[in-house]
N, C-alpha and C positions, 0 to 999 in steps of 0.2 A: 503493500499499499504504499501512497505519494500522497504527502499531505501539504494542504497550501493554507497560510492565515491570510487572511480578509478583513479586512479593516474602514468600515462604512465611514462615509463623508458627511450625513443626514442619519437620520433613525427618529425617534420616539423620544423627544426630546422635553424634559419636565419638569416641574421643579421638584426637588427632593432626587434627583438622580444622582446615584452615585452615593447616598447617605447610608444605606445597608450598606454598600461595599464596604466602606472605609469603616465602619462601625463593626465589622466582621473583620476586616483585613488588616495588619499594618502594616504591609506591603504597599495596599494599595492606597492609603492613610497615611503613606511618605510621600507617594505621587502628589495628591492635591496639596501637600504641606511644600511640597518642590512648587508646584504651579501658581500657591498665591503669593510666595516670596518671589518667583521670576517677574512676574504681571504684575506685582505690587501693587495688587488690593485682592482682598478674600472673595477672591474665584469658587473655592470650596462653599462658601456660608451665600451665594450666588446661586447655584445650582443646586445646594441643600435645601435653601428658604424664600429665594425668588428674588424680587418679584417678575413675574413669569414676559411682562414685555421688556425687560431690561435683559433677563437670559436671553429670548428669542431675537436680540438685535445681532447683525450677522459679526458685529467687533469680537461682540461676546460668546454666541452658539460657537462659531468655530475653535476658541480655545476651551472650550467645556466640553464638546466629543474628542477632542484630541485627549484631552487631560482621561476624560474618564476611561476611552478606548486602553490606554497604557494603564493606566489603573487597572482595568480587566486585563491586562498582561501580563503585567508584573504577578498579578495575583496567582491569575495559574500557575506561570513560573514553580512560586510557592508551596502552593495549594494541588496541583495537579501536575507535575512536570512531565509525569508520561502521557499527555491529552498533547503536549509539542512534541515529542521526541521525532526528529525525522521531518520534520518544517524543509519541504526543496522549493519553495517559493512564500513570497509575501507579496499582497498588493491591496492597493485600496482605492477607491469610487473617491474621486475628487478631491477634497479635504482629507478623503481617508490614505491617500499615499502618504500625506507628512507621519502618519501613524505608523505604515509599513516602513519608512523609512527607518524610524525610529526600532524597530522590531529586530529590523536589517543588523540594527549598528553601524549605518551609514550617517545617521545624524542624532544629537543628542539631545532629550528631554526638554531640553532646557532650550536650546537652539531652535527647536521646532516648535515649541512658545512660543519662542516673541517671533518667528517668522508668521505663524499663523493670526497671531495678534495683530500685524501690520496688513497680513493679507483682504480679512476680513475688512478693514477700515479701507484699504485701497479699494478693494471689490467693489464696498458701500456707495464710495465716493466718487465711484470711476461714470455714473448714468444720474444723474439727477431722478427724485422721485417722481414718477409717473412717467418715462421716459420711456424705458424697457419693459419686457414681462419676459415671461416662460409660459411656455402649456407644454403640459402628457399628450401625445396621439400615442392610441392600441389599438390595435387592430387594423393596422396597414404594415407592410413591410419596410424595412430604413429604407431601400432603394426610392420607394412612393414618397415619399414623409421628406424625401431629399429633391423630392422633383416641386413636389410640391411647396416648398419653402423657394423654390426659385419663381415658381408662377405667382405667389401671393407675395412676392417680398417688393418689387413695381419700386423699385429704387431704394428702398429704406433696406437694415441689416434685416434678416430671419436666417437662420440655419440651424443644422442637428446642435443642441448643445451636448445629449447624453444618450448614446445605442446601449440602450437597458436591457433588451431581451430584441429576438426575432418580431415580435410584433409592442414593445413598449420603445419609442422614442420621446425623448424630449426634445422641446424645439425652442428658441431663442432667441431675439433682437426685438428692433421698437417696435414699442406695443402698439399700435395701430397694423401691422405687419402679422403680428403671432394671433389680432384679433381674427385679420382674413387668414389666415393659414385654417384656424378651427373653427370657421364657418366652413370652408372649402374640403375640410378633411372631413365634413361630416356629408357632402356632396358625392365625396372619393368613394365612402361606406368605412370608413371609420368606425369602428365599436363603438368608440368613447372619443371625445374630446375636451380638452377642460382649461383652461385657468387655471396657473399654481398663484398662492399665495407663498411669492418672493419678494425678497426687498431686493433686487437688482438682477440684471437679464447676465445670469452666468454662462460663461465657457462659448463665447463667442466674440465679434470681434470688438465689441463696443469696450470690452475687458480690457484692450490695446494699454490703456494707458495706468492700467493697476500692474500690467506684464511690465511695465518700464519703469515702476517706481519702485515692483519687489524685486530687481538683477542687482541691484547694487546691494541692495540685502544679503541675496543668497550667494552673490561674491563674495562677500563677508564671513560667510561663513564653511568649519571646515566638511565636508563631505569625503567621509570615507569609503573604500569599497565594501559592497554589502555582501554578508551571509546572511541567511540563501540571498537569492539574485532577489530583486527589487520587478515587478514585471509594470512598463510604467501606461499610465493614461494614453499621452499623447501617442505612443508608438504602439502600443501593444506588445511591448518585447519586453526578453527577460536581461535586465540590465546588469551586469558585475562591475562597471566602474561611479567610483563615487560623483565624477563631475560629471560626468553623465547625467545622474538622476539630476544634476543644480540644473542643468541645461530643462530637464524633463520638466521638471516643475514649474521651472518660467513658463515655458510653452505649452503649457496646461491650462492656466489662467483663462486663456484666450479661446483654446481649442478645444475639442469634441470631447468626452471621457469614452473611450473606446470598448463597453466593460461588455460589449460580448465578442469583441475579436479577444479581449484578456483570459475569458472563462474559454474560450474554445482552446488557447494556444496551451492554459494548463491543462486539457482533457490529454491533445494529443503528447504533451510529456509524461503522461500518465498519472496525473493525478486523479485520485477517486476518492480524496476526502477532505473536507475544508473545515476549519472552523472561521464564523464569523465573531470576531471581537469587537464590541461597538455599541449604541443604543440599539433597540429595535432587534428587525429580522428582513432587512429588505433585502441585503444581498443574499440572504438564503432564497428567498423566493425568489428572485432574478436566476441565480444559477439552476434553480430548478426548471426552467424555460428554457434555459440555454443548452445543458447540458447535465441531464440526467441520472447517467451513469457518476455522476462525482456528488454524493453523499456531505451535505451541510450543517455541521454542527451548529448551533448556539452561543453567546455565554452575554446574557445582558446583568448577572448580578455576581454574587460572591462563587465563586469553585466548589461544587460539593467535597 
């Protein structure tokens, strides 16, 4: 059996996230304490007590998810190390690629936390509120969604942002173009198309200012060669060079997440078991829709 560790970039964020884990696990508690020191405010209190509207701000949500994911991973290392034995690859969806880099040893947790705190701020500030939007298109193959985006753009920015499964693609761009695409998708036979409640149009060219702001910060951070390899979002390739991981993190900000290709690569490489480490079970559901031969375990609280 070959194992992959998967880290989500989103999930079920909620007030109280990580509280039970920290109460049960000294290893997890140490991660949250380190996070508080690095960001210089009580991120742990925000996760445990809210307020929810502050926790859901991108600038806070991204470090919160990273911290919770790494706390779960560190807890597993102590409580159930046998579950992690033989990990051949790590991968993360969007923000989760930072967690994957930490788990591979390519990036320190403290550096990752500083980076995602700025990443969230830069991405939030890249597009004024109301200008951009995202939507999920279900029931159309990716190539049809690409064609639909081309037709609905009408000179605006509109493109696939997340290739999540063979029948689920998230699109992003200017709000009016995304709305046109949602209407057109229904005409083209989509099972469902819906606007998403997000604060910015992530993973499209409107995020180019955020990428340029992140580049000097990424260049100032030490990246080591990963063990095991990290499968990157932007290229869907297993990467063993730290400097290439740095570049991939910059490019993924305004490029689509190629999750379907990532999962199919893992299957070709013999992965038949994966563990999703982070809030919720989003990736487990996506993997089942892409490669039924990969069995995905989830872990959203203290390991048994």
